[in-house]
Kinemage of the C-alpha trace (Angstrom):
@kinemage 1
@onewidth
@group {chain A} dominant
@subgroup {mainchain}
@vectorlist {calphas} color= white
{ca met a 1} P 0.000 0.000 0.000
{ca thr a 2} L 1.343 3.430 -0.980
{ca glu a 3} L 0.297 6.378 1.157
{ca ile a 4} L -1.017 9.333 -0.851
{ca ala a 5} L -2.955 11.987 1.031
{ca ser a 6} L -5.753 12.729 -1.435
{ca ile a 7} L -7.029 12.700 -4.997
{ca asp a 8} L -5.829 16.284 -5.381
{ca ala a 9} L -2.379 15.137 -4.287
{ca val a 10} L -2.409 12.536 -7.065
{ca gln a 11} L -3.291 15.166 -9.666
{ca asp a 12} L -0.595 17.497 -8.348
{ca met a 13} L 1.992 14.706 -8.156
{ca leu a 14} L 1.358 13.560 -11.729
{ca gly a 15} L 1.126 17.130 -12.978
{ca lys a 16} L 4.686 17.761 -11.826
{ca thr a 17} L 5.849 14.978 -14.161
{ca gly a 18} L 4.005 16.524 -17.113
{ca tyr a 19} L 0.980 14.212 -17.016
{ca val a 20} L -2.310 16.129 -17.073
{ca cys a 21} L -4.710 13.912 -15.155
{ca gly a 22} L -8.487 14.299 -15.026
{ca arg a 23} L -10.373 13.941 -11.752
{ca ser a 24} L -11.902 10.538 -12.533
{ca leu a 25} L -8.554 8.984 -13.489
{ca ala a 26} L -6.868 10.550 -10.468
{ca thr a 27} L -9.555 9.007 -8.264
{ca val a 28} L -9.004 5.463 -9.499
{ca val a 29} L -5.201 5.903 -9.285
{ca phe a 30} L -5.588 7.118 -5.703
{ca leu a 31} L -7.716 4.091 -4.814
{ca ala a 32} L -5.311 1.662 -6.510
{ca leu a 33} L -2.403 3.087 -4.505
{ca arg a 34} L -4.340 3.299 -1.247
{ca leu a 35} L -5.848 -0.215 -1.483
{ca gly a 36} L -2.909 -1.946 -3.163
{ca arg a 37} L -5.098 -3.113 -6.064
{ca pro a 38} L -3.981 -3.589 -9.691
{ca leu a 39} L -5.288 -0.894 -12.029
{ca phe a 40} L -6.771 -1.962 -15.365
{ca leu a 41} L -6.881 0.783 -18.001
{ca glu a 42} L -8.739 0.373 -21.281
{ca gly a 43} L -9.043 2.850 -24.126
{ca glu a 44} L -7.998 3.676 -27.652
{ca ala a 45} L -4.318 3.700 -28.540
{ca gly a 46} L -2.569 6.992 -27.837
{ca val a 47} L -4.780 8.295 -25.028
{ca gly a 48} L -2.126 8.068 -22.291
{ca lys a 49} L -2.587 4.630 -20.711
{ca thr a 50} L 1.081 3.689 -20.840
{ca glu a 51} L 2.165 7.192 -19.886
{ca ile a 52} L 0.343 6.984 -16.543
{ca ala a 53} L 2.691 4.182 -15.463
{ca lys a 54} L 5.737 6.191 -16.515
{ca ala a 55} L 4.425 9.255 -14.703
{ca leu a 56} L 3.734 7.271 -11.527
{ca ala a 57} L 7.206 5.763 -11.567
{ca ala a 58} L 8.741 9.220 -11.921
{ca ala a 59} L 6.469 10.804 -9.307
{ca leu a 60} L 7.016 8.062 -6.703
{ca asp a 61} L 10.683 7.523 -7.618
{ca arg a 62} L 10.041 3.837 -8.228
{ca lys a 63} L 11.535 1.461 -10.749
{ca leu a 64} L 9.362 0.963 -13.835
{ca ile a 65} L 9.227 -2.620 -15.106
{ca arg a 66} L 7.398 -3.091 -18.390
{ca leu a 67} L 6.024 -6.334 -19.760
{ca gln a 68} L 5.127 -5.661 -23.388
{ca cys a 69} L 2.500 -8.204 -24.376
{ca tyr a 70} L 2.298 -9.872 -27.768
{ca glu a 71} L 0.574 -12.806 -29.415
{ca gly a 72} L 2.113 -16.073 -28.209
{ca leu a 73} L 3.543 -14.643 -24.975
{ca asp a 74} L 3.748 -17.449 -22.423
{ca ala a 75} L 4.462 -17.698 -18.707
{ca ser a 76} L 8.119 -18.651 -19.069
{ca ser a 77} L 8.841 -15.676 -21.342
{ca ala a 78} L 7.185 -13.342 -18.848
{ca val a 79} L 8.818 -14.791 -15.715
{ca tyr a 80} L 12.279 -16.192 -16.381
{ca glu a 81} L 14.516 -18.269 -18.582
{ca trp a 82} L 17.885 -19.941 -18.159
{ca asn a 83} L 20.985 -18.568 -19.828
{ca phe a 84} L 21.480 -21.621 -22.004
{ca pro a 85} L 24.683 -20.485 -23.818
{ca ala a 86} L 26.387 -19.747 -20.474
{ca gln a 87} L 25.231 -23.091 -19.098
{ca met a 88} L 26.723 -24.893 -22.109
{ca val a 89} L 30.052 -23.121 -21.593
{ca ala a 90} L 30.031 -24.199 -17.925
{ca ile a 91} L 29.305 -27.796 -18.936
{ca arg a 92} L 32.114 -27.829 -21.500
{ca thr a 93} L 34.498 -26.300 -18.973
{ca ala a 94} L 33.576 -28.923 -16.379
{ca glu a 95} L 34.041 -31.730 -18.919
{ca ala a 96} L 37.441 -30.360 -19.901
{ca ala a 97} L 38.483 -30.275 -16.241
{ca gly a 98} L 37.440 -33.938 -15.974
{ca gly a 99} L 35.541 -35.817 -13.294
{ca ala a 100} L 33.071 -33.046 -12.381
{ca asp a 101} L 30.515 -33.911 -9.706
{ca arg a 102} L 27.216 -34.144 -11.612
{ca asp a 103} L 25.025 -33.114 -8.673
{ca ala a 104} L 27.264 -30.162 -7.873
{ca leu a 105} L 27.317 -29.137 -11.517
{ca arg a 106} L 23.527 -29.325 -11.756
{ca thr a 107} L 23.168 -27.189 -8.631
{ca glu a 108} L 25.553 -24.635 -10.083
{ca leu a 109} L 23.853 -24.559 -13.499
{ca phe a 110} L 20.413 -23.905 -12.015
{ca ser a 111} L 21.429 -21.104 -9.688
{ca asp a 112} L 20.839 -17.357 -9.724
{ca glu a 113} L 24.077 -16.928 -11.678
{ca tyr a 114} L 22.455 -18.424 -14.780
{ca leu a 115} L 18.938 -17.119 -14.219
{ca val a 116} L 17.648 -14.472 -16.631
{ca glu a 117} L 14.868 -12.534 -14.927
{ca arg a 118} L 11.930 -11.415 -17.016
{ca pro a 119} L 9.521 -8.641 -15.944
{ca leu a 120} L 7.204 -10.612 -13.631
{ca leu a 121} L 10.054 -12.142 -11.646
{ca glu a 122} L 11.945 -8.847 -11.588
{ca ala a 123} L 8.863 -7.148 -10.126
{ca met a 124} L 8.806 -9.673 -7.259
{ca arg a 125} L 12.332 -8.803 -6.140
{ca pro a 126} L 12.926 -6.378 -3.248
{ca asp a 127} L 13.991 -2.846 -4.157
{ca glu a 128} L 15.451 -0.271 -1.798
{ca arg a 129} L 13.230 2.449 -3.288
{ca gly a 130} L 10.079 0.449 -2.578
{ca ala a 131} L 7.733 -1.693 -4.636
{ca pro a 132} L 8.266 -1.113 -8.368
{ca ile a 133} L 5.652 -0.107 -10.928
{ca leu a 134} L 4.799 -3.184 -13.007
{ca leu a 135} L 3.312 -2.166 -16.352
{ca ile a 136} L 1.629 -5.025 -18.229
{ca asp a 137} L 1.101 -3.265 -21.530
{ca glu a 138} L -1.473 -4.183 -24.203
{ca leu a 139} L -2.774 -7.285 -22.460
{ca asp a 140} L -5.382 -7.750 -25.188
{ca arg a 141} L -2.611 -8.922 -27.535
{ca thr a 142} L -2.123 -12.127 -25.507
{ca asp a 143} L -4.386 -15.181 -25.242
{ca glu a 144} L -6.569 -16.661 -22.499
{ca pro a 145} L -4.004 -19.169 -21.109
{ca phe a 146} L -1.644 -16.292 -20.330
{ca glu a 147} L -4.512 -14.366 -18.712
{ca ala a 148} L -5.198 -17.366 -16.465
{ca phe a 149} L -1.543 -17.516 -15.440
{ca leu a 150} L -1.483 -13.781 -14.810
{ca leu a 151} L -4.604 -14.024 -12.658
{ca glu a 152} L -2.838 -16.525 -10.388
{ca ala a 153} L 0.384 -14.507 -10.275
{ca leu a 154} L -1.444 -11.298 -9.345
{ca ser a 155} L -3.532 -13.061 -6.703
{ca asp a 156} L -0.550 -14.146 -4.597
{ca phe a 157} L 2.201 -11.965 -6.045
{ca gln a 158} L 4.460 -14.965 -6.292
{ca val a 159} L 5.914 -17.151 -9.028
{ca thr a 160} L 7.423 -20.629 -8.938
{ca ile a 161} L 10.693 -21.635 -10.545
{ca pro a 162} L 10.840 -25.462 -10.462
{ca glu a 163} L 14.621 -25.573 -10.024
{ca leu a 164} L 14.749 -22.880 -7.321
{ca gly a 165} L 11.327 -22.858 -5.641
{ca thr a 166} L 8.785 -20.113 -5.032
{ca val a 167} L 9.653 -16.425 -5.160
{ca lys a 168} L 7.215 -14.183 -3.298
{ca ala a 169} L 7.267 -10.408 -3.419
{ca pro a 170} L 8.162 -8.923 -0.011
{ca glu a 171} L 5.978 -5.959 -1.024
{ca pro a 172} L 3.473 -6.301 -3.894
{ca pro a 173} L 4.371 -4.200 -6.938
{ca ile a 174} L 2.100 -1.402 -8.096
{ca val a 175} L 0.465 -3.075 -11.097
{ca ile a 176} L -0.983 -1.258 -14.106
{ca leu a 177} L -2.508 -3.268 -16.945
{ca thr a 178} L -3.495 -1.669 -20.246
{ca ser a 179} L -5.650 -2.816 -23.132
{ca asn a 180} L -6.561 -1.247 -26.476
{ca arg a 181} L -9.635 -3.500 -26.460
{ca thr a 182} L -8.845 -5.340 -29.665
{ca arg a 183} L -10.515 -8.224 -27.807
{ca glu a 184} L -12.312 -8.573 -24.485
{ca val a 185} L -10.186 -9.469 -21.467
{ca his a 186} L -11.721 -12.152 -19.226
{ca asp a 187} L -13.955 -10.938 -16.388
{ca ala a 188} L -12.024 -12.973 -13.795
{ca leu a 189} L -8.924 -10.857 -14.374
{ca lys a 190} L -10.861 -7.605 -14.470
{ca arg a 191} L -12.451 -8.435 -11.113
{ca arg a 192} L -8.979 -8.497 -9.535
{ca cys a 193} L -8.457 -4.910 -10.626
{ca leu a 194} L -9.866 -1.430 -10.333
{ca tyr a 195} L -11.102 -0.454 -13.798
{ca his a 196} L -11.048 2.794 -15.737
{ca trp a 197} L -11.822 3.649 -19.345
{ca val a 198} L -9.352 6.270 -20.574
{ca asp a 199} L -11.212 8.365 -23.112
{ca tyr a 200} L -10.059 11.080 -25.468
{ca pro a 201} L -9.707 14.339 -23.501
{ca asp a 202} L -12.042 17.273 -23.947
{ca phe a 203} L -10.792 20.468 -25.552
{ca glu a 204} L -9.557 22.168 -22.396
{ca arg a 205} L -7.655 19.148 -21.094
{ca glu a 206} L -6.075 18.445 -24.463
{ca met a 207} L -4.982 22.079 -24.571
{ca ala a 208} L -3.438 21.670 -21.128
{ca ile a 209} L -1.632 18.523 -22.293
{ca leu a 210} L -0.320 20.297 -25.389
{ca his a 211} L 0.878 23.261 -23.308
{ca thr a 212} L 2.778 20.800 -21.126
{ca arg a 213} L 4.294 18.698 -23.907
{ca ala a 214} L 4.828 21.404 -26.542
{ca pro a 215} L 5.049 24.656 -24.566
{ca glu a 216} L 6.797 26.482 -27.426
{ca ala a 217} L 3.659 26.290 -29.588
{ca ala a 218} L 1.808 29.610 -29.839
{ca glu a 219} L -1.661 29.803 -28.305
{ca thr a 220} L -3.421 30.383 -31.636
{ca leu a 221} L -1.745 27.440 -33.347
{ca ser a 222} L -2.317 25.174 -30.333
{ca arg a 223} L -6.026 25.962 -30.291
{ca gln a 224} L -6.325 25.313 -34.027
{ca val a 225} L -4.453 22.010 -33.745
{ca val a 226} L -6.577 20.742 -30.871
{ca ala a 227} L -9.840 21.919 -32.452
{ca phe a 228} L -8.971 20.249 -35.759
{ca val a 229} L -7.950 16.939 -34.120
{ca gln a 230} L -11.089 16.933 -31.983
{ca arg a 231} L -13.189 17.524 -35.083
{ca leu a 232} L -11.260 14.807 -36.915
{ca arg a 233} L -12.168 12.273 -34.218
{ca thr a 234} L -15.848 12.654 -35.101
{ca glu a 235} L -15.177 11.353 -38.622
{ca asp a 236} L -15.514 7.717 -39.660
{ca leu a 237} L -11.843 6.746 -39.613
{ca phe a 238} L -10.098 3.395 -39.324
{ca lys a 239} L -7.835 4.800 -36.588
{ca lys a 240} L -8.703 8.063 -34.892
{ca pro a 241} L -5.751 10.182 -33.767
{ca gly a 242} L -4.846 10.000 -30.089
{ca val a 243} L -3.292 12.606 -27.854
{ca ala a 244} L 0.146 11.316 -28.835
{ca glu a 245} L -0.622 12.249 -32.453
{ca thr a 246} L -1.809 15.714 -31.402
{ca ile a 247} L 1.525 16.325 -29.701
{ca asp a 248} L 3.520 14.898 -32.617
{ca trp a 249} L 1.622 17.010 -35.125
{ca ala a 250} L 2.126 20.208 -33.136
{ca lys a 251} L 5.867 19.527 -32.983
{ca cys a 252} L 5.963 18.864 -36.735
{ca leu a 253} L 4.189 22.156 -37.400
{ca leu a 254} L 6.659 23.968 -35.152
{ca ala a 255} L 9.560 22.397 -37.040
{ca leu a 256} L 8.036 23.770 -40.263
{ca asp a 257} L 7.587 27.247 -38.687
{ca val a 258} L 3.831 27.089 -39.229
{ca ile a 259} L 1.918 29.799 -37.386
{ca asp a 260} L -1.548 29.238 -38.841
{ca leu a 261} L -3.251 26.077 -40.132
{ca ser a 262} L -4.235 25.911 -43.794
{ca pro a 263} L -5.614 23.083 -45.960
{ca glu a 264} L -2.248 22.896 -47.745
{ca val a 265} L -0.291 22.514 -44.477
{ca ile a 266} L -2.737 19.878 -43.253
{ca ser a 267} L -2.436 17.910 -46.493
{ca asp a 268} L 1.375 17.992 -46.276
{ca thr a 269} L 1.500 16.805 -42.659
{ca leu a 270} L -1.368 14.300 -42.448
{ca gly a 271} L 1.129 11.500 -41.844
{ca ala a 272} L 1.755 12.907 -38.382
{ca ile a 273} L -1.832 12.404 -37.242
{ca leu a 274} L -3.217 9.614 -39.448
{ca lys a 275} L -1.438 6.289 -39.871
{ca tyr a 276} L -3.554 4.545 -42.504
{ca gln a 277} L -3.644 5.430 -46.189
{ca asp a 278} L -7.436 5.022 -46.439
{ca asp a 279} L -7.877 7.611 -43.682
{ca ile a 280} L -5.408 9.987 -45.333
{ca gln a 281} L -7.236 9.687 -48.659
{ca lys a 282} L -10.494 10.736 -46.985
{ca leu a 283} L -8.879 13.963 -45.838
{ca lys a 284} L -7.425 14.961 -49.173
{ca gly a 285} L -8.771 18.005 -50.984
{ca ser a 286} L -11.980 19.657 -49.834
{ca glu a 287} L -12.483 17.454 -46.765
{ca ala a 288} L -9.467 18.956 -45.000
{ca lys a 289} L -10.738 22.464 -45.758
{ca arg a 290} L -14.231 21.612 -44.502
{ca leu a 291} L -12.934 20.252 -41.217
{ca leu a 292} L -10.539 23.162 -40.775
{ca asp a 293} L -13.348 25.672 -41.391
{ca glu a 294} L -15.512 23.879 -38.811
{ca ala a 295} L -12.648 23.771 -36.324
{ca lys a 296} L -11.887 27.482 -36.691
{ca ala a 297} L -15.595 28.337 -36.470
{ca ser a 298} L -15.790 26.457 -33.155
{ca leu a 299} L -13.022 28.692 -31.793
{ca glu a 300} L -14.799 31.945 -32.652
{ca pro a 301} L -16.612 33.629 -29.769
{ca ala a 302} L -20.376 33.200 -29.878
């Protein structure tokens, strides 16, 4: 359990790292820290799910351990493996020396010296700074057998290595799981966690994020960028731009010394905010101008 005084303290703490946190997200982060519960974050790609773990690690001065999930990830890849090349060298060396004690050699080969720790095992180890932040990123990329294993590991915060025995965390790590919801994660795992859907920010919060991440951008350009991206998200696109794309686009525009958005500038820089050719094609020509006109109109005082 990590002691944080209040929800406001969470917002202030994360704000100092550059993460602009809404009240609802700050509340669930506060509860996860106070109760020692894993935090499950779902939402579209690029809305800041992974960044919350990085911000927490920086704010709490804790080690960040990231398990990047992928299709085919299994328990052994997530927990540990043996350094097979080093073990083979040790075997050859023992054979060359002649008459090595087999039991002693086996004990030596399956010791910490030859153990390669993967994220889950690393997160169970003691750390002088306190329990680490364990980020299990994009869990929806894995399959159900790995979810079942993870459910057991997060229940007891311990893992078993057959050759060495059980390793139990002296202090449970602060666990954050993320999902882009490409598939549904099993209810049994979700029930172990506090849940929050991370949505696209509203205009004011996205402006605050842009001020934090691209402070050199002029106010007028920043407002146009955010208004255009927010309008773009209402379109029928294969992949809507996230906050990360807003920030990237603003930085691209700054690099080009753009001070005011135009259809031509948008057309030239669409690759910074849209990542699929079909989406880019939809915004070519008059569509970009229409959206820009609507975005600028929304910024005019009533």
